[in-house]
N, C-alpha and C positions, 0 to 999 in steps of 0.2 A: 559282196565285194566285187563280183564281176560287173555290177552295174555302177559302181562308184567311179566317177571320172578320175582319171589319173591313178587308179589302183594298179599296183605292180602284179597283182594276182591274175594270171592268164587262164586258169582253169585247174581242174582236179586230175591227178594221175592216181589211178587205183592199181597198185602193184599186185594185189591179191583179189580174191582168195581162191581162184580157180587154178591151183598149182599142183604139181606132183608131190605127194607127201614125202617121197623119198628124197626130195631135193628142197625141203622146207627151209633149210638154213636158219635165218633169224626170224622167219615168219612163225606165227603162233599155230602149231599143228592142229589144235582143236577146232579151228575155223576153216581149215582147208577142205574143199569139196570140188566136185565136178561142176562145170557150167550148168546153170539152171535157168532156163528161159522164164520160168515163173518168178524168178528173183530179179534177173538183170533187165528184162524188158520194162517192168514198172519203174525201176531205178532210172534207166535212161530216159524214159518218157517223162518222168517227173522232174529230174534234175538236169538242166541244160548246161551245167558247168563242167561236166565230165569231158575231158579232152583226150584222155589216153587210158587204156585198160589193158592189163597184161594177163596172159594165160599160158598154160602148158599145152601145146597143140596135140599131144598124144592122148589127152583125156577125152572120154566120150562127151560129145556135144561141143567140143572146141571149134570145130569148123563152122557149125551153125552160129556160134557165138561171134566168131570173127567176121562172118558175112554180115551179121546184124549190126554190130557196132560200127563197122567201117561204112555201112550204108547210112549211118547216122552222123558221119563225119568225125568219128572217134578213132584215133590211132590205135591199132591193135599191135601188141608187141609180145614176143616170145620170152617166157621167163620161167625160172624154177622148174626145169624140164629135163627129161631124159630122151628127148626126141632124136631120132636118127633121120637120114636123108628123106625118106618117103613122107615122114610126118612134117618135116620142114617144107618140103615142096608143096604138100597139100595145104599147109598153113599159108604159104605165099599165095597160092591160088585162091585162098579163101579170104585174103585181105590183110594178113599179117605182113607188115613191111619193116619191122624193126626188132632188134634184140636188146633186151634189158640186161644191164651190167654184164656185157659180153665176157665170157669165160667163167664168170661166177655163177654158181648154181646151175651148171650145165656140163655134160661130159664132153671130152674130146675123144680122139681115136682110142679104141679100147678092144679088148678080147672077150669073147665068151667061149670057153673051152678052147679049141684049137683054131677058131676062126676070128677074123678081125672085122671091125665095123667102124664106119665113120661116126663121129659124135655130132652133137648139136653144133659145135664150133665149126668143124669142117663143112658141114651141110650149109651153114649160113655163108661161109666163104664162097661156096660154089654158086650161090644165087647172087649175081653181081650187084643187083640194084637193092638188095636188102641192106638197110642201114643198121649201124651198131652204135652202142655207147659203151665206154669203158670207165671204170673207177680208177682214175689216174693219180691215186695218192702214192703210188710206188709200193703198196703193200697188197692190195687186193689182187693185182697182177704185177709181175715183175716188169722192169723197164724194157727188157728184151721183148716181151709180149706186146707192150705198148707200141714198140717200133714195128713189130710184125703186123699188128692191126693197121697201123698207118701205111705200111708198104702194100698190103693186100687190098684194103678197102679204100684207101685214099682219103684225103682231107674232106672231100664232099660227101662221103658216106660213113664217116666215123666222127663221133663227137665225144666229149668228156663230160662226166657227171661227178659230183662229190659223193653221192649216196650217204650224205651226212645225217646222223641222228641229231636230235635237238640239243644234245650236250655239246655239239660243236660250237655253239654260241653261248655256252654257260660259263660263267667266270670260275666256278669251282670244279669244272671239268669232270663232273660225276654223271654217270649214266642215269637217266630217269626210269629206265626199264629195269626192274629188279633181276631180270634174267641176264643182263648184260654187264660186262666189265670193260674198262678201258685199259689196254695194255699194248705196249710197243707202238703207240701212235695210231691205234685202230680200235674199233669196238668188236668185242667177241662175245659169244655165249659163254657164260661163266664156267661151263665144263670144257671150254676150248674146243668144242666139236665143230664150230663153224664161225666165220666172220659174221658180224651182225650189222655192219655199217661202218662208216668212217667218221672221223672228226675233222676232215679236211675242208678247207674253203677253196674257192675256185682259183685263187692266186697260187695256192700250193700245187694245184694240178698243172698249171702252166709252167711253173718252175720244174716240176718233175718231167714233163714232156721235153722241155728244152735241155735241162742240165743232165738228166739221166738217160733219156731215150734218144737224144740227139736229133730231135725234130726241130726244124727251123721255127723261129719265133713267130713269123707271120702265119704259118700253118697251125701252130699250137693255138694261137689266138682265134683263128677261124674255127677250130674244133670246139672252142669254148663259147662261140658267139654266133657266127653266120650259120654254121652247119646245124646246130640244134634249133635255131630259129626257123630254118627252112623245114626241118623234119616235123616240127610242131605247127607249121603253117602260120607263123606269126612274123615272117620276114618283112611284111609291109610295115611293121612297127619296131621290130627288134633286130639285132644281129649285125648291124653295120652303122657306120657314121654317115648319115645322109640327111639332107634337108627334109623336114617333115616327120622324121622318126623320133622316137623317145630318146632323149639325150642321156643314155646310160653309158657312162664313161669311167674308165679307171686309168690311173697314172701309176706306172711301175718305174722303179729306178733301174740302174744298170745291172743290179743283181737280181732283178725281177721281184723285188720286194714291193709290197703295196704302199703307195704314198698318198693317194687320194681317190675318192669315189664320188661320182655324181649319179644320182638316180633320178631319171626323168627331169634332168636339168637342175636338180637341187643338190648342193654339196652335203653329203652325209658323213664323210670321213676325210680327214686331212684338213688342209688350210688353203685359202685362196692365194697364199704367197708363193706357192710352188711355181 
């Protein structure tokens, strides 16, 4: 698909499996392990389509992993972690520049016995140039936190993601993973111990940012287009309306409901009469 002219597929994002088992969330715990160069080096060398790979920086071998993949042009992102400031600072220095579904599967400020410690969240805030993504469906994090991320990180260092499972585009709206249920407009593990993903589409995220988090529409749109394109290094093709770029265009009405979609110049949703 990467070699197909006009393909919308820009590359692979591997969210696992070098994650902290205590923060597995919806990930399958039986596959979680520490970074293994005997595993990831052959994968990267063989498959040129990997564009992003996530890991928990507190795991043994995570710094070596971050240095290796970023040297190969792969974005390294912090995910499913219990990292505190020293871990995050080391990760930043080893090439990790992004945070996966910020606030989810990572701790904030916390106590151990009588002492207090910064969490992954505060640590990432303290590194000004580290970028973040938030699942802006209004459920994974509340609208107040979406506004906080926007205020602290700013529109150029914060983007939005759906984190949607395949059932988001299924007509029967049933989860395909037997471990997952759909409830309250979100995917959860069936024992309700953790969120497992969303059923949101990107237009819902823009509505949430604007209507619930009071973020200006132009900034909300940038967080869904320009900023992620720059983070992933595809701004030469994606992320803005400019001559020579892919004509990926959406039309929203006054209530920010989706009316039409063009993908690479072809109408795929809506009508030409708008």
